[in-house]
A tleap script that builds the chain and sets N, CA, C and O, in Angstrom:
source leaprc.protein.ff14SB
mol = sequence {
  NMET GLN ARG ARG ASP LEU PHE LYS LYS ALA
  GLY GLY ALA ALA LEU VAL LEU GLY ALA GLY
  GLY ALA GLY ILE GLY THR VAL ARG ALA ALA
  ALA ASP HIE LYS TRP LYS MET VAL THR THR
  TRP PRO LYS ASN PHE PRO VAL LEU GLY THR
  GLY ALA ASN ARG LEU ALA ALA LEU ILE GLY
  GLU MET SER GLY GLY ARG ILE GLN VAL LYS
  VAL TYR GLY ALA LYS GLU LEU VAL PRO ALA
  PHE GLU VAL PHE ASP ALA VAL SER ARG GLY
  THR ALA GLU ILE GLY HIE GLY ALA ALA TYR
  TYR TRP LYS GLY LYS SER LYS ALA SER ASP
  PRO CGLY
}
set mol.1.N position { 30.307 -18.239 11.835 }
set mol.1.CA position { 30.192 -17.182 10.764 }
set mol.1.C position { 30.259 -15.963 11.474 }
set mol.1.O position { 29.353 -15.750 12.280 }
set mol.2.N position { 31.221 -15.054 11.324 }
set mol.2.CA position { 31.595 -13.627 11.428 }
set mol.2.C position { 30.383 -12.778 10.301 }
set mol.2.O position { 29.978 -13.232 9.231 }
set mol.3.N position { 29.975 -11.366 10.977 }
set mol.3.CA position { 28.945 -11.023 10.387 }
set mol.3.C position { 29.571 -10.573 8.747 }
set mol.3.O position { 28.888 -10.689 7.730 }
set mol.4.N position { 30.618 -10.188 8.762 }
set mol.4.CA position { 31.159 -9.382 7.664 }
set mol.4.C position { 31.307 -10.215 6.829 }
set mol.4.O position { 31.106 -9.790 5.691 }
set mol.5.N position { 31.700 -11.702 6.934 }
set mol.5.CA position { 32.054 -12.496 6.182 }
set mol.5.C position { 30.149 -13.040 5.533 }
set mol.5.O position { 29.775 -13.433 4.428 }
set mol.6.N position { 29.347 -12.788 6.904 }
set mol.6.CA position { 28.116 -13.195 5.924 }
set mol.6.C position { 27.392 -12.124 4.975 }
set mol.6.O position { 26.539 -12.478 4.160 }
set mol.7.N position { 27.712 -11.053 5.105 }
set mol.7.CA position { 27.487 -9.818 4.214 }
set mol.7.C position { 28.293 -9.658 2.915 }
set mol.7.O position { 27.794 -9.078 1.951 }
set mol.8.N position { 29.630 -10.204 2.877 }
set mol.8.CA position { 30.627 -9.846 1.507 }
set mol.8.C position { 29.565 -11.518 1.088 }
set mol.8.O position { 28.636 -11.368 0.295 }
set mol.9.N position { 29.808 -12.886 1.648 }
set mol.9.CA position { 28.992 -13.496 0.806 }
set mol.9.C position { 27.716 -13.313 0.040 }
set mol.9.O position { 27.536 -13.599 -1.144 }
set mol.10.N position { 26.657 -12.677 1.080 }
set mol.10.CA position { 25.559 -12.590 0.470 }
set mol.10.C position { 25.732 -11.395 -0.834 }
set mol.10.O position { 25.404 -11.634 -1.997 }
set mol.11.N position { 26.306 -10.101 -0.367 }
set mol.11.CA position { 26.526 -9.483 -1.639 }
set mol.11.C position { 27.180 -10.021 -2.853 }
set mol.11.O position { 27.008 -9.480 -3.946 }
set mol.12.N position { 27.977 -11.145 -2.689 }
set mol.12.CA position { 28.368 -11.420 -3.600 }
set mol.12.C position { 27.369 -12.303 -4.436 }
set mol.12.O position { 27.205 -12.098 -5.639 }
set mol.13.N position { 26.813 -13.141 -3.855 }
set mol.13.CA position { 25.602 -13.903 -4.510 }
set mol.13.C position { 24.651 -13.106 -5.090 }
set mol.13.O position { 24.280 -13.520 -6.189 }
set mol.14.N position { 24.078 -11.979 -4.661 }
set mol.14.CA position { 23.414 -11.143 -4.998 }
set mol.14.C position { 24.193 -10.639 -6.537 }
set mol.14.O position { 23.602 -10.741 -7.612 }
set mol.15.N position { 25.356 -10.187 -6.432 }
set mol.15.CA position { 25.934 -9.597 -7.474 }
set mol.15.C position { 25.960 -10.549 -8.659 }
set mol.15.O position { 25.770 -10.151 -9.808 }
set mol.16.N position { 26.267 -12.163 -8.259 }
set mol.16.CA position { 25.983 -13.025 -9.347 }
set mol.16.C position { 25.051 -12.943 -9.953 }
set mol.16.O position { 25.035 -12.864 -11.181 }
set mol.17.N position { 23.626 -12.946 -8.888 }
set mol.17.CA position { 22.645 -13.348 -9.333 }
set mol.17.C position { 22.035 -12.024 -10.119 }
set mol.17.O position { 21.303 -12.257 -11.081 }
set mol.18.N position { 22.245 -10.926 -9.833 }
set mol.18.CA position { 21.889 -9.445 -10.460 }
set mol.18.C position { 22.564 -9.833 -11.911 }
set mol.18.O position { 21.627 -9.645 -12.687 }
set mol.19.N position { 23.399 -10.159 -12.492 }
set mol.19.CA position { 24.466 -10.347 -13.291 }
set mol.19.C position { 23.687 -11.179 -14.531 }
set mol.19.O position { 23.298 -10.833 -15.647 }
set mol.20.N position { 23.651 -12.454 -13.780 }
set mol.20.CA position { 22.562 -13.391 -14.633 }
set mol.20.C position { 21.304 -13.257 -14.728 }
set mol.20.O position { 20.695 -14.281 -15.037 }
set mol.21.N position { 20.712 -12.330 -14.563 }
set mol.21.CA position { 19.437 -11.987 -14.667 }
set mol.21.C position { 19.405 -10.603 -15.355 }
set mol.21.O position { 18.283 -10.329 -15.781 }
set mol.22.N position { 20.334 -9.676 -15.569 }
set mol.22.CA position { 20.546 -8.543 -16.111 }
set mol.22.C position { 19.983 -8.783 -17.747 }
set mol.22.O position { 19.380 -7.787 -18.148 }
set mol.23.N position { 20.061 -9.841 -18.701 }
set mol.23.CA position { 19.295 -9.778 -19.828 }
set mol.23.C position { 18.090 -10.503 -19.871 }
set mol.23.O position { 17.638 -11.027 -20.890 }
set mol.24.N position { 17.441 -10.534 -18.466 }
set mol.24.CA position { 16.288 -11.115 -18.595 }
set mol.24.C position { 14.937 -9.764 -18.465 }
set mol.24.O position { 14.934 -9.050 -17.462 }
set mol.25.N position { 14.093 -9.604 -19.347 }
set mol.25.CA position { 12.974 -8.731 -19.441 }
set mol.25.C position { 12.144 -8.541 -17.955 }
set mol.25.O position { 12.505 -9.338 -17.090 }
set mol.26.N position { 11.401 -7.871 -17.685 }
set mol.26.CA position { 10.323 -7.455 -16.952 }
set mol.26.C position { 9.745 -8.618 -16.976 }
set mol.26.O position { 9.677 -9.139 -18.090 }
set mol.27.N position { 9.174 -9.365 -15.828 }
set mol.27.CA position { 8.324 -10.499 -15.602 }
set mol.27.C position { 7.006 -9.820 -14.774 }
set mol.27.O position { 7.060 -9.081 -13.790 }
set mol.28.N position { 5.638 -10.379 -15.593 }
set mol.28.CA position { 4.680 -9.911 -14.726 }
set mol.28.C position { 4.492 -10.732 -13.773 }
set mol.28.O position { 5.003 -11.833 -13.976 }
set mol.29.N position { 3.928 -10.604 -12.771 }
set mol.29.CA position { 3.391 -11.317 -11.790 }
set mol.29.C position { 2.116 -12.002 -12.305 }
set mol.29.O position { 1.251 -11.257 -12.766 }
set mol.30.N position { 1.867 -13.446 -12.285 }
set mol.30.CA position { 0.815 -14.298 -12.504 }
set mol.30.C position { -0.452 -13.726 -11.829 }
set mol.30.O position { -1.519 -13.665 -12.439 }
set mol.31.N position { -0.297 -13.281 -10.466 }
set mol.31.CA position { -1.794 -13.266 -9.705 }
set mol.31.C position { -1.895 -11.667 -10.068 }
set mol.31.O position { -0.905 -10.935 -10.080 }
set mol.32.N position { -3.222 -11.231 -10.362 }
set mol.32.CA position { -3.544 -10.004 -10.039 }
set mol.32.C position { -3.998 -9.705 -8.756 }
set mol.32.O position { -4.403 -10.666 -8.101 }
set mol.33.N position { -4.034 -8.308 -8.105 }
set mol.33.CA position { -4.655 -8.335 -7.167 }
set mol.33.C position { -5.632 -6.993 -6.784 }
set mol.33.O position { -5.173 -5.854 -6.876 }
set mol.34.N position { -6.784 -7.208 -6.420 }
set mol.34.CA position { -7.817 -6.323 -6.073 }
set mol.34.C position { -7.813 -6.062 -4.813 }
set mol.34.O position { -8.156 -6.830 -3.914 }
set mol.35.N position { -7.275 -4.547 -4.669 }
set mol.35.CA position { -7.455 -4.124 -3.356 }
set mol.35.C position { -8.666 -3.024 -2.836 }
set mol.35.O position { -9.266 -2.459 -3.751 }
set mol.36.N position { -8.932 -2.795 -1.903 }
set mol.36.CA position { -10.272 -2.240 -1.573 }
set mol.36.C position { -9.450 -1.051 -0.778 }
set mol.36.O position { -8.487 -1.331 -0.064 }
set mol.37.N position { -9.968 0.454 -0.985 }
set mol.37.CA position { -9.169 1.511 -0.374 }
set mol.37.C position { -10.622 2.152 0.445 }
set mol.37.O position { -11.714 2.311 -0.100 }
set mol.38.N position { -10.410 2.345 1.353 }
set mol.38.CA position { -11.847 2.966 2.094 }
set mol.38.C position { -10.975 4.476 2.517 }
set mol.38.O position { -9.785 4.792 2.495 }
set mol.39.N position { -12.159 5.135 2.871 }
set mol.39.CA position { -11.826 6.816 2.873 }
set mol.39.C position { -12.515 7.299 4.108 }
set mol.39.O position { -13.469 6.780 4.689 }
set mol.40.N position { -12.038 8.088 4.320 }
set mol.40.CA position { -12.937 9.382 5.606 }
set mol.40.C position { -13.584 10.407 4.981 }
set mol.40.O position { -14.081 11.394 5.524 }
set mol.41.N position { -13.554 10.050 3.437 }
set mol.41.CA position { -14.078 11.573 3.054 }
set mol.41.C position { -15.192 10.717 1.738 }
set mol.41.O position { -14.983 9.585 1.302 }
set mol.42.N position { -16.287 11.585 1.346 }
set mol.42.CA position { -17.377 11.108 0.673 }
set mol.42.C position { -16.607 10.958 -0.783 }
set mol.42.O position { -15.789 11.845 -1.026 }
set mol.43.N position { -16.791 9.906 -1.789 }
set mol.43.CA position { -16.356 9.756 -2.853 }
set mol.43.C position { -16.234 10.911 -3.670 }
set mol.43.O position { -17.361 11.396 -3.772 }
set mol.44.N position { -15.320 11.646 -4.361 }
set mol.44.CA position { -15.125 12.483 -5.229 }
set mol.44.C position { -15.242 13.865 -4.785 }
set mol.44.O position { -15.644 14.816 -5.454 }
set mol.45.N position { -14.793 13.861 -3.427 }
set mol.45.CA position { -14.925 14.980 -2.755 }
set mol.45.C position { -13.606 15.936 -3.114 }
set mol.45.O position { -12.438 15.586 -3.282 }
set mol.46.N position { -14.206 17.277 -3.174 }
set mol.46.CA position { -12.582 17.874 -3.912 }
set mol.46.C position { -11.599 18.081 -3.218 }
set mol.46.O position { -11.688 18.649 -2.129 }
set mol.47.N position { -10.743 17.757 -3.605 }
set mol.47.CA position { -9.341 17.757 -3.285 }
set mol.47.C position { -9.049 16.177 -2.265 }
set mol.47.O position { -8.197 15.312 -2.471 }
set mol.48.N position { -9.564 16.207 -1.723 }
set mol.48.CA position { -9.472 15.146 -0.697 }
set mol.48.C position { -10.002 13.729 -1.090 }
set mol.48.O position { -9.269 12.802 -0.747 }
set mol.49.N position { -10.870 13.485 -1.590 }
set mol.49.CA position { -11.704 12.604 -2.366 }
set mol.49.C position { -11.181 11.971 -3.574 }
set mol.49.O position { -11.153 10.783 -3.893 }
set mol.50.N position { -10.741 13.102 -4.224 }
set mol.50.CA position { -10.268 13.003 -5.949 }
set mol.50.C position { -8.716 12.651 -5.661 }
set mol.50.O position { -8.091 11.948 -6.455 }
set mol.51.N position { -8.049 13.238 -4.340 }
set mol.51.CA position { -6.553 12.620 -4.281 }
set mol.51.C position { -6.568 10.994 -3.840 }
set mol.51.O position { -5.608 10.261 -4.074 }
set mol.52.N position { -7.347 10.703 -3.413 }
set mol.52.CA position { -7.632 9.128 -3.199 }
set mol.52.C position { -7.927 8.420 -4.194 }
set mol.52.O position { -7.577 7.241 -4.259 }
set mol.53.N position { -8.620 9.017 -5.135 }
set mol.53.CA position { -8.959 8.261 -6.293 }
set mol.53.C position { -7.681 8.262 -7.442 }
set mol.53.O position { -7.454 7.435 -8.325 }
set mol.54.N position { -6.836 9.686 -7.035 }
set mol.54.CA position { -5.671 9.603 -7.982 }
set mol.54.C position { -4.520 8.670 -7.695 }
set mol.54.O position { -3.763 8.080 -8.466 }
set mol.55.N position { -4.605 8.701 -6.145 }
set mol.55.CA position { -3.717 7.423 -5.554 }
set mol.55.C position { -4.161 6.245 -6.092 }
set mol.55.O position { -3.294 5.550 -6.622 }
set mol.56.N position { -4.961 5.957 -6.092 }
set mol.56.CA position { -5.665 4.441 -6.814 }
set mol.56.C position { -5.053 4.080 -8.141 }
set mol.56.O position { -4.622 3.002 -8.550 }
set mol.57.N position { -5.124 5.190 -8.670 }
set mol.57.CA position { -4.629 5.098 -10.437 }
set mol.57.C position { -3.446 4.979 -10.600 }
set mol.57.O position { -2.958 4.132 -11.347 }
set mol.58.N position { -2.622 6.020 -9.757 }
set mol.58.CA position { -1.096 5.610 -9.501 }
set mol.58.C position { -0.688 4.169 -9.037 }
set mol.58.O position { 0.424 3.833 -9.446 }
set mol.59.N position { -1.151 3.522 -8.499 }
set mol.59.CA position { -0.887 2.120 -7.973 }
set mol.59.C position { -1.182 1.179 -9.160 }
set mol.59.O position { -0.525 0.197 -9.504 }
set mol.60.N position { -2.248 1.653 -9.689 }
set mol.60.CA position { -2.456 0.771 -10.852 }
set mol.60.C position { -1.534 0.980 -11.602 }
set mol.60.O position { -0.808 0.000 -11.770 }
set mol.61.N position { -1.212 2.042 -12.230 }
set mol.61.CA position { -0.249 2.497 -13.091 }
set mol.61.C position { 1.512 2.214 -12.724 }
set mol.61.O position { 2.318 2.199 -13.655 }
set mol.62.N position { 1.886 2.036 -11.525 }
set mol.62.CA position { 2.918 1.952 -10.958 }
set mol.62.C position { 3.203 0.333 -11.217 }
set mol.62.O position { 4.182 -0.149 -11.785 }
set mol.63.N position { 1.988 -0.416 -10.598 }
set mol.63.CA position { 1.852 -2.029 -10.741 }
set mol.63.C position { 1.974 -2.695 -12.237 }
set mol.63.O position { 2.282 -3.870 -12.436 }
set mol.64.N position { 1.718 -1.860 -13.112 }
set mol.64.CA position { 1.729 -2.370 -14.324 }
set mol.64.C position { 0.356 -3.310 -14.294 }
set mol.64.O position { 0.209 -4.381 -14.883 }
set mol.65.N position { -0.749 -2.523 -13.329 }
set mol.65.CA position { -1.800 -3.090 -13.557 }
set mol.65.C position { -2.215 -4.499 -12.793 }
set mol.65.O position { -3.321 -5.031 -12.884 }
set mol.66.N position { -1.146 -4.970 -12.058 }
set mol.66.CA position { -1.189 -6.095 -11.399 }
set mol.66.C position { -1.714 -5.777 -10.039 }
set mol.66.O position { -1.984 -6.752 -9.337 }
set mol.67.N position { -1.924 -4.482 -9.498 }
set mol.67.CA position { -2.700 -4.329 -8.195 }
set mol.67.C position { -4.043 -3.035 -8.946 }
set mol.67.O position { -3.742 -1.917 -9.362 }
set mol.68.N position { -5.225 -3.524 -8.930 }
set mol.68.CA position { -5.994 -2.678 -8.941 }
set mol.68.C position { -7.088 -2.392 -7.496 }
set mol.68.O position { -7.860 -3.116 -6.868 }
set mol.69.N position { -6.669 -0.944 -7.393 }
set mol.69.CA position { -7.419 -0.615 -6.195 }
set mol.69.C position { -8.814 0.125 -6.445 }
set mol.69.O position { -8.758 1.031 -7.276 }
set mol.70.N position { -10.055 -0.119 -5.858 }
set mol.70.CA position { -11.492 0.511 -5.762 }
set mol.70.C position { -11.551 1.395 -4.682 }
set mol.70.O position { -11.130 1.070 -3.572 }
set mol.71.N position { -12.096 2.613 -4.948 }
set mol.71.CA position { -11.804 3.475 -3.810 }
set mol.71.C position { -13.398 3.227 -3.250 }
set mol.71.O position { -14.309 2.884 -4.004 }
set mol.72.N position { -13.540 3.427 -2.021 }
set mol.72.CA position { -15.123 3.405 -1.155 }
set mol.72.C position { -14.901 4.735 -0.560 }
set mol.72.O position { -13.794 5.079 -0.145 }
set mol.73.N position { -16.097 5.590 -0.510 }
set mol.73.CA position { -16.250 6.613 -0.230 }
set mol.73.C position { -16.491 6.402 1.351 }
set mol.73.O position { -16.506 5.228 1.721 }
set mol.74.N position { -16.675 7.357 2.286 }
set mol.74.CA position { -17.061 7.342 3.440 }
set mol.74.C position { -18.573 6.874 3.481 }
set mol.74.O position { -19.437 7.492 2.858 }
set mol.75.N position { -18.882 5.640 4.320 }
set mol.75.CA position { -20.194 5.050 4.411 }
set mol.75.C position { -20.499 4.071 3.194 }
set mol.75.O position { -21.555 3.438 3.173 }
set mol.76.N position { -19.756 3.983 2.399 }
set mol.76.CA position { -19.998 2.894 1.068 }
set mol.76.C position { -19.595 1.564 1.720 }
set mol.76.O position { -20.246 0.569 1.399 }
set mol.77.N position { -18.475 1.426 2.701 }
set mol.77.CA position { -18.320 0.096 2.741 }
set mol.77.C position { -18.271 0.264 4.295 }
set mol.77.O position { -18.974 -0.557 4.885 }
set mol.78.N position { -17.650 1.075 5.021 }
set mol.78.CA position { -17.546 1.463 6.435 }
set mol.78.C position { -17.883 3.015 6.979 }
set mol.78.O position { -17.726 3.943 6.186 }
set mol.79.N position { -18.216 3.204 7.956 }
set mol.79.CA position { -18.230 4.550 8.376 }
set mol.79.C position { -16.867 5.524 8.591 }
set mol.79.O position { -15.835 5.072 9.086 }
set mol.80.N position { -16.983 6.657 8.234 }
set mol.80.CA position { -15.865 7.446 8.110 }
set mol.80.C position { -14.680 7.486 8.944 }
set mol.80.O position { -13.552 7.671 8.487 }
set mol.81.N position { -14.995 7.277 10.404 }
set mol.81.CA position { -14.364 7.198 11.343 }
set mol.81.C position { -13.896 5.607 11.866 }
set mol.81.O position { -13.391 5.374 12.965 }
set mol.82.N position { -14.152 4.726 10.951 }
set mol.82.CA position { -13.704 3.242 11.380 }
set mol.82.C position { -12.589 2.998 10.231 }
set mol.82.O position { -12.083 1.895 10.024 }
set mol.83.N position { -12.284 4.147 9.529 }
set mol.83.CA position { -11.211 3.612 8.271 }
set mol.83.C position { -10.040 2.524 9.041 }
set mol.83.O position { -9.718 1.381 8.716 }
set mol.84.N position { -9.578 3.369 10.153 }
set mol.84.CA position { -8.192 2.719 10.667 }
set mol.84.C position { -8.712 1.283 11.155 }
set mol.84.O position { -7.965 0.317 10.998 }
set mol.85.N position { -9.706 1.154 11.617 }
set mol.85.CA position { -10.350 0.116 12.307 }
set mol.85.C position { -10.241 -1.096 10.920 }
set mol.85.O position { -9.574 -2.130 10.877 }
set mol.86.N position { -11.077 -0.557 9.972 }
set mol.86.CA position { -11.288 -1.634 8.830 }
set mol.86.C position { -10.060 -2.124 8.103 }
set mol.86.O position { -10.022 -3.264 7.640 }
set mol.87.N position { -8.779 -1.042 7.969 }
set mol.87.CA position { -7.932 -1.896 7.658 }
set mol.87.C position { -6.843 -2.671 8.884 }
set mol.87.O position { -5.919 -3.480 8.802 }
set mol.88.N position { -7.308 -2.161 9.669 }
set mol.88.CA position { -6.567 -3.445 10.830 }
set mol.88.C position { -7.393 -5.153 10.735 }
set mol.88.O position { -6.979 -6.303 10.596 }
set mol.89.N position { -8.587 -4.577 10.880 }
set mol.89.CA position { -9.311 -5.901 10.624 }
set mol.89.C position { -8.922 -6.742 9.332 }
set mol.89.O position { -8.887 -7.973 9.320 }
set mol.90.N position { -8.684 -6.067 8.437 }
set mol.90.CA position { -8.516 -6.883 7.153 }
set mol.90.C position { -9.623 -6.654 5.939 }
set mol.90.O position { -9.635 -7.221 4.846 }
set mol.91.N position { -10.477 -5.735 6.405 }
set mol.91.CA position { -11.799 -5.520 5.908 }
set mol.91.C position { -11.326 -4.947 4.499 }
set mol.91.O position { -11.745 -5.575 3.528 }
set mol.92.N position { -10.386 -3.671 4.207 }
set mol.92.CA position { -9.623 -3.295 3.356 }
set mol.92.C position { -8.232 -3.298 3.489 }
set mol.92.O position { -7.608 -3.173 4.543 }
set mol.93.N position { -7.718 -3.469 2.212 }
set mol.93.CA position { -6.214 -3.228 2.307 }
set mol.93.C position { -5.361 -1.873 2.443 }
set mol.93.O position { -4.144 -1.932 2.616 }
set mol.94.N position { -6.018 -0.700 2.361 }
set mol.94.CA position { -5.634 0.758 2.451 }
set mol.94.C position { -6.672 1.778 2.718 }
set mol.94.O position { -7.549 2.160 1.944 }
set mol.95.N position { -6.407 2.214 4.098 }
set mol.95.CA position { -7.247 3.538 4.280 }
set mol.95.C position { -6.555 4.607 3.758 }
set mol.95.O position { -5.350 4.613 3.506 }
set mol.96.N position { -7.575 5.799 3.550 }
set mol.96.CA position { -6.923 7.355 3.008 }
set mol.96.C position { -7.873 8.100 3.911 }
set mol.96.O position { -9.083 8.170 3.697 }
set mol.97.N position { -7.109 8.781 5.170 }
set mol.97.CA position { -7.783 9.558 5.775 }
set mol.97.C position { -6.705 10.491 6.694 }
set mol.97.O position { -5.587 10.362 6.198 }
set mol.98.N position { -6.688 11.070 7.455 }
set mol.98.CA position { -6.261 12.267 8.304 }
set mol.98.C position { -5.825 11.265 9.297 }
set mol.98.O position { -6.531 10.283 9.530 }
set mol.99.N position { -4.584 11.480 9.952 }
set mol.99.CA position { -3.986 10.890 11.299 }
set mol.99.C position { -4.610 11.215 12.526 }
set mol.99.O position { -4.582 10.439 13.481 }
set mol.100.N position { -5.232 12.435 12.561 }
set mol.100.CA position { -5.955 12.794 13.585 }
set mol.100.C position { -7.241 11.957 13.725 }
set mol.100.O position { -7.768 11.746 14.817 }
set mol.101.N position { -7.568 11.636 12.914 }
set mol.101.CA position { -9.052 10.491 13.149 }
set mol.101.C position { -8.768 9.324 13.888 }
set mol.101.O position { -9.704 8.613 14.255 }
set mol.102.N position { -7.467 8.999 14.186 }
set mol.102.CA position { -7.146 7.683 14.598 }
set mol.102.C position { -6.694 8.090 16.209 }
set mol.102.O position { -6.231 7.082 16.743 }
set mol.103.N position { -6.692 8.961 16.894 }
set mol.103.CA position { -6.197 9.293 18.318 }
set mol.103.C position { -6.907 8.301 18.857 }
set mol.103.O position { -8.064 8.002 18.560 }
set mol.104.N position { -6.050 7.662 19.842 }
set mol.104.CA position { -6.376 6.707 20.794 }
set mol.104.C position { -6.603 5.179 20.033 }
set mol.104.O position { -7.371 4.413 20.614 }
set mol.105.N position { -6.146 4.842 19.119 }
set mol.105.CA position { -6.194 3.768 18.149 }
set mol.105.C position { -4.529 3.045 18.530 }
set mol.105.O position { -4.270 2.008 19.142 }
set mol.106.N position { -3.877 3.757 18.083 }
set mol.106.CA position { -2.355 3.267 18.155 }
set mol.106.C position { -1.682 4.461 18.674 }
set mol.106.O position { -1.566 5.628 18.301 }
set mol.107.N position { -1.145 3.525 20.000 }
set mol.107.CA position { 0.446 4.827 20.411 }
set mol.107.C position { 0.905 5.350 19.397 }
set mol.107.O position { 1.056 6.569 19.472 }
set mol.108.N position { 1.216 4.810 18.361 }
set mol.108.CA position { 2.273 5.465 17.110 }
set mol.108.C position { 1.481 6.761 16.703 }
set mol.108.O position { 2.106 7.814 16.581 }
set mol.109.N position { 0.074 6.715 16.480 }
set mol.109.CA position { -0.351 8.104 15.862 }
set mol.109.C position { -1.295 9.038 17.135 }
set mol.109.O position { -2.297 9.742 17.013 }
set mol.110.N position { -0.557 8.714 18.219 }
set mol.110.CA position { -0.778 9.407 19.400 }
set mol.110.C position { 0.018 10.457 19.477 }
set mol.110.O position { 1.116 10.048 19.102 }
set mol.111.N position { 0.108 11.747 19.789 }
set mol.111.CA position { 0.919 13.233 20.048 }
set mol.111.C position { 1.685 12.554 21.151 }
set mol.111.O position { 1.261 11.712 21.941 }
set mol.112.N position { 3.037 13.135 21.049 }
set mol.112.CA position { 4.026 13.067 22.521 }
set mol.112.C position { 3.217 13.149 23.431 }
set mol.112.O position { 3.600 13.130 24.601 }
savepdb mol mol.pdb
quit
């Protein structure tokens, strides 16, 4: 099958499915998710800590309440400089910190 044919068929199928579902209202997912956000700053720290709280609130609003994010300040769940590792291990779903704290942890985060 040619690549173009594949895209034409996939596009046509998407158009048909989209048209068929146009009259259906927004469907809320059955399962809610509770995520943990670990930060490198103390909880409610001016600007940086409060920014993490605002981000958590926005995620909840934009997901229609399906995703609830609990913010943990530095040392509440993990030490401040272990945020990257905690997210990598799956201890938390989200990390809020500065990329310069990740030096040496990932090639993508190391400067050129």
